[in-house]
C-alpha positions as CSV (number, residue, x, y, z in Angstrom):
1,M,-0.1,-0.2,-0.2
2,T,1.3,3.2,-1.0
3,L,1.3,6.1,1.9
4,H,1.0,9.6,0.2
5,T,3.6,11.5,2.5
6,Q,4.9,15.4,2.2
7,T,7.9,17.1,3.8
8,F,7.7,20.6,4.3
9,P,11.0,22.1,5.9
10,A,11.4,25.4,7.8
11,G,14.7,26.0,6.0
12,D,16.1,29.6,6.0
13,A,12.5,30.4,8.1
14,S,14.1,28.6,11.4
15,T,16.0,30.8,13.5
16,R,15.6,28.1,16.4
17,S,18.6,26.6,18.1
18,V,17.1,23.4,18.2
19,P,15.1,22.1,15.5
20,L,11.8,21.2,15.6
21,T,9.8,18.8,13.3
22,V,5.9,18.6,13.7
23,V,4.0,15.1,12.3
24,L,0.6,16.3,11.7
25,V,-2.4,13.7,11.3
26,H,-5.5,14.8,9.7
27,G,-8.9,13.2,11.1
28,A,-11.3,10.7,9.6
29,G,-12.5,11.2,5.8
30,E,-10.4,14.6,5.1
31,H,-6.8,14.6,3.9
32,S,-3.1,16.6,4.8
33,G,-4.2,18.9,2.0
34,R,-6.4,20.8,3.7
35,Y,-3.8,21.8,6.3
36,G,-2.1,24.1,3.7
37,H,-2.7,27.1,6.4
38,V,-1.6,25.5,9.3
39,L,1.8,24.4,8.0
40,E,2.7,27.4,6.3
41,K,2.2,28.8,9.9
42,L,4.2,26.6,11.6
43,N,7.2,27.2,8.8
44,A,6.9,30.7,9.2
45,H,7.8,30.1,13.2
46,G,11.0,27.7,12.2
47,I,9.0,24.3,12.6
48,S,9.5,21.8,10.0
49,V,6.2,19.5,9.1
50,I,6.1,16.1,8.0
51,T,2.5,15.1,6.9
52,G,0.6,13.0,4.8
53,D,-2.4,11.0,4.2
54,L,-3.9,8.0,6.4
55,P,-4.3,4.4,4.8
56,G,-8.0,4.7,3.2
57,H,-7.4,8.8,2.8
58,G,-7.0,11.0,0.0
59,R,-4.3,10.1,-2.3
60,S,-3.2,7.1,-0.2
61,G,-3.3,3.7,-1.1
62,G,-6.2,1.4,1.0
63,I,-9.9,1.0,1.1
64,S,-11.7,4.2,1.6
65,G,-12.8,4.6,4.8
66,H,-11.6,1.1,5.7
67,V,-9.0,-0.7,7.7
68,E,-8.5,-4.0,9.0
69,T,-6.9,-3.0,12.0
70,F,-6.4,0.4,14.1
71,D,-2.7,-0.4,14.1
72,E,-2.7,0.5,10.0
73,Y,-3.0,4.6,11.4
74,L,-0.2,3.8,13.7
75,D,2.3,2.1,11.3
76,A,1.4,5.4,9.2
77,V,2.6,7.9,12.0
78,S,5.8,5.3,12.6
79,E,6.7,5.9,9.2
80,W,6.3,10.0,9.4
81,M,7.9,10.1,12.9
82,R,10.8,8.3,11.5
83,L,11.2,11.0,8.6
84,A,10.5,13.7,11.5
85,E,13.0,12.3,13.3
86,Q,15.8,12.9,10.0
87,Q,14.5,16.4,9.6
88,S,15.4,17.1,12.9
89,G,18.4,15.4,13.6
90,P,19.7,13.2,16.7
91,Q,19.9,16.3,18.5
92,G,16.8,17.7,17.5
93,H,12.8,17.2,18.7
94,V,9.7,15.9,17.6
95,M,6.3,16.9,18.3
96,I,2.6,15.5,17.1
97,V,-0.2,17.5,16.0
98,G,-3.4,15.3,15.6
99,H,-7.0,16.9,14.6
100,S,-10.6,14.4,15.5
101,M,-9.1,10.9,14.3
102,G,-6.4,12.3,13.9
103,G,-6.0,13.3,18.0
104,L,-7.0,9.7,18.7
105,V,-4.3,8.3,16.3
106,T,-2.0,10.7,17.9
107,S,-2.9,9.1,21.8
108,R,-3.1,5.6,20.6
109,Y,0.4,6.0,19.2
110,L,1.7,8.1,22.4
111,Q,0.4,4.6,24.4
112,E,1.6,2.2,22.6
113,R,4.7,3.4,20.5
114,G,5.7,7.0,22.1
115,E,8.5,5.3,24.6
116,Q,10.7,4.1,21.8
117,H,11.2,8.0,20.4
118,S,13.5,10.2,22.7
119,T,13.2,13.2,20.7
120,L,9.3,13.0,21.3
121,I,8.9,15.8,23.3
122,G,5.0,16.9,23.0
123,A,1.8,16.6,21.3
124,V,-1.2,18.7,20.5
125,L,-5.0,17.2,20.0
126,S,-7.4,19.2,18.2
127,S,-10.9,17.9,19.0
128,P,-9.8,14.6,19.8
129,C,-12.3,11.6,18.7
130,L,-12.4,10.1,22.1
131,K,-16.0,9.7,22.0
132,L,-18.6,10.4,18.7
133,V,-21.8,12.6,19.9
134,I,-24.5,10.2,18.3
135,E,-25.1,7.2,20.9
136,V,-25.4,4.3,18.8
137,P,-28.2,2.0,20.1
138,A,-27.4,-1.6,21.3
139,W,-29.5,-3.3,18.5
140,K,-27.0,-1.2,16.1
141,K,-23.8,-2.2,18.0
142,S,-24.9,-6.2,17.6
143,L,-25.4,-6.2,14.2
144,A,-22.6,-4.3,13.7
145,N,-20.3,-6.9,15.5
146,L,-21.7,-9.3,13.7
147,L,-21.0,-7.7,10.8
148,N,-17.7,-7.2,11.4
149,S,-17.7,-11.1,11.0
150,L,-19.8,-11.4,8.1
151,A,-18.6,-8.3,6.1
152,P,-16.3,-6.0,7.5
153,R,-15.5,-4.5,4.2
154,L,-19.0,-3.5,3.3
155,R,-19.1,0.3,3.7
156,M,-22.1,2.9,4.8
157,A,-22.3,6.6,4.5
158,S,-20.2,8.5,7.5
159,G,-23.3,10.8,8.2
160,I,-21.0,13.5,8.3
161,K,-22.4,17.1,7.0
162,P,-20.1,19.5,5.5
163,S,-22.4,22.1,8.0
164,D,-20.8,20.3,11.1
165,V,-17.3,20.7,11.1
166,S,-17.1,24.1,10.7
167,R,-18.8,27.9,10.8
168,H,-16.9,29.1,7.9
169,P,-19.1,29.2,4.6
170,T,-15.9,28.6,2.7
171,V,-15.0,26.0,4.5
172,V,-18.3,24.2,4.6
173,S,-18.2,24.7,0.7
174,Q,-15.3,23.4,-0.1
175,Y,-15.4,20.3,2.2
176,G,-18.4,19.3,0.1
177,S,-17.1,19.7,-2.9
178,D,-13.7,18.1,-2.5
179,P,-13.0,15.1,-4.6
180,L,-10.5,13.7,-2.1
181,M,-12.8,13.5,1.0
182,G,-14.1,10.2,2.0
183,T,-17.9,9.8,2.9
184,K,-18.3,6.0,3.3
185,V,-16.8,4.1,6.5
186,S,-16.8,0.2,7.0
187,V,-18.3,-2.0,9.5
188,R,-14.4,-2.9,10.3
189,W,-13.3,0.4,10.2
190,F,-16.5,1.6,13.0
191,H,-15.4,-1.6,15.1
192,E,-11.7,-0.5,15.0
193,L,-12.3,3.3,16.1
194,N,-14.6,2.1,19.0
195,A,-12.1,0.0,20.3
196,A,-9.4,2.7,19.9
197,M,-11.4,5.3,21.5
198,E,-12.5,3.2,24.9
199,Q,-8.7,2.6,24.6
200,A,-7.4,5.9,24.8
201,V,-9.4,6.8,27.0
202,T,-8.5,4.0,29.6
203,K,-5.0,4.5,29.0
204,A,-4.6,8.4,29.0
205,D,-2.3,7.8,32.2
206,S,0.5,5.5,30.2
207,I,1.1,9.0,28.0
208,S,4.3,10.4,29.2
209,I,5.1,13.5,27.5
210,P,3.0,16.5,28.3
211,L,0.0,17.6,25.8
212,L,-1.8,20.6,24.5
213,V,-5.6,19.6,24.3
214,M,-7.7,21.9,22.2
215,Q,-11.8,21.2,22.4
216,A,-14.5,22.7,20.9
217,G,-17.5,23.7,22.4
218,Q,-20.2,23.4,19.7
219,D,-18.8,20.0,18.4
220,R,-21.1,18.6,16.7
221,L,-19.3,15.5,15.6
222,V,-17.2,14.0,19.2
223,D,-18.5,14.7,22.4
224,A,-17.0,17.8,24.0
225,N,-17.4,16.3,27.3
226,I,-15.0,13.5,27.2
227,A,-12.1,15.7,26.7
228,P,-11.3,16.9,29.8
229,V,-12.2,13.2,31.4
230,F,-9.4,12.2,29.4
231,Y,-7.3,15.4,30.1
232,N,-7.9,15.0,34.1
233,K,-6.5,11.5,33.6
234,L,-3.4,12.5,31.8
235,P,-0.1,12.2,34.5
236,A,0.6,15.4,36.2
237,H,3.0,17.9,34.0
238,D,3.5,21.4,34.2
239,L,3.2,22.0,30.7
240,N,-0.2,20.5,30.4
241,K,-2.5,22.4,29.1
242,F,-6.5,22.1,28.2
243,V,-8.3,24.8,26.2
244,P,-11.6,25.2,25.7
245,Y,-13.3,27.0,22.8
246,H,-16.8,27.2,24.0
247,N,-18.5,28.6,20.7
248,L,-16.4,26.8,18.0
249,Y,-17.5,24.0,15.7
250,H,-15.3,20.7,15.8
251,E,-12.8,21.9,12.9
252,L,-10.8,24.1,15.6
253,F,-8.3,25.1,12.7
254,N,-10.8,25.7,9.7
255,E,-12.9,28.1,12.1
256,P,-13.1,31.8,11.6
257,E,-10.9,31.9,14.8
258,R,-8.7,29.8,13.4
259,D,-5.8,32.7,13.7
260,E,-6.3,32.4,17.6
261,V,-6.1,28.7,17.3
262,L,-3.1,28.5,15.3
263,E,-1.3,30.8,17.8
264,T,-2.1,29.0,20.9
265,T,-0.6,25.9,19.1
266,V,2.5,27.5,18.2
267,E,3.0,29.4,21.7
268,W,2.8,26.1,23.3
269,L,5.1,24.1,20.9
270,T,7.6,26.5,21.5
271,S,7.4,27.2,25.3
272,C,7.4,22.8,25.5
273,Q,10.4,22.9,23.3
274,N,12.1,25.8,25.6
275,A,11.3,23.4,28.5
276,A,12.8,20.9,26.9
277,V,16.1,22.7,25.6
278,G,16.3,24.4,29.0
279,M,15.7,27.9,28.2
């Protein structure tokens, strides 16, 4: 399977005494091409970026909206982490920024593979997908479990409406017309997502690096109430920070207030690195 990957070095824009590279992980059904303004902001502050499309998304290979196991996403992040460590060098630092399902992937990665990386010093979660807004009835869960065995690749509409992701009309219009957006998810994907969400919250106390958790208060896709529960389970760390954006929709980086969100992100990334180098 091909994994679409892109590298955006800060180059001459970097005035950092220690190189910093961010691995950017997108959400479900979307792709890394929607984050141009985010990587430009990071590059402008001397931060290199490694990003790409998760399996079954955008320009990457695989069946759209399907994985056999959630570890396929963790494997993709492993590859991007390898490139990020090459970019920053042995004395540099690496951080991860994950949005929505990308935040879930980031959480599970930190829990299962984070200890493998001595250069990994922090992560940012944007409206992390830790619980869905819509509660699935018990009979549907039973049916999904049955289909997971009989027809795991059966795909159904994801049910995400463009108007649910952002209050910005241009973002909503582009979301609905983007040919790289996925609109269906498989039974196996749904099963793996649910298992990963449960594990992420249960194992929150195993994350050893500091986190910035930002949550949209008017989130129509993920349950905004679960992010603080997850956050409060994290091991105590002076750099841990929870930022609620009470009036914003799910895609914090695509809301009309995105400049404020990006500024918060960059400031925290910088403070985290400053702490790591003892400044």
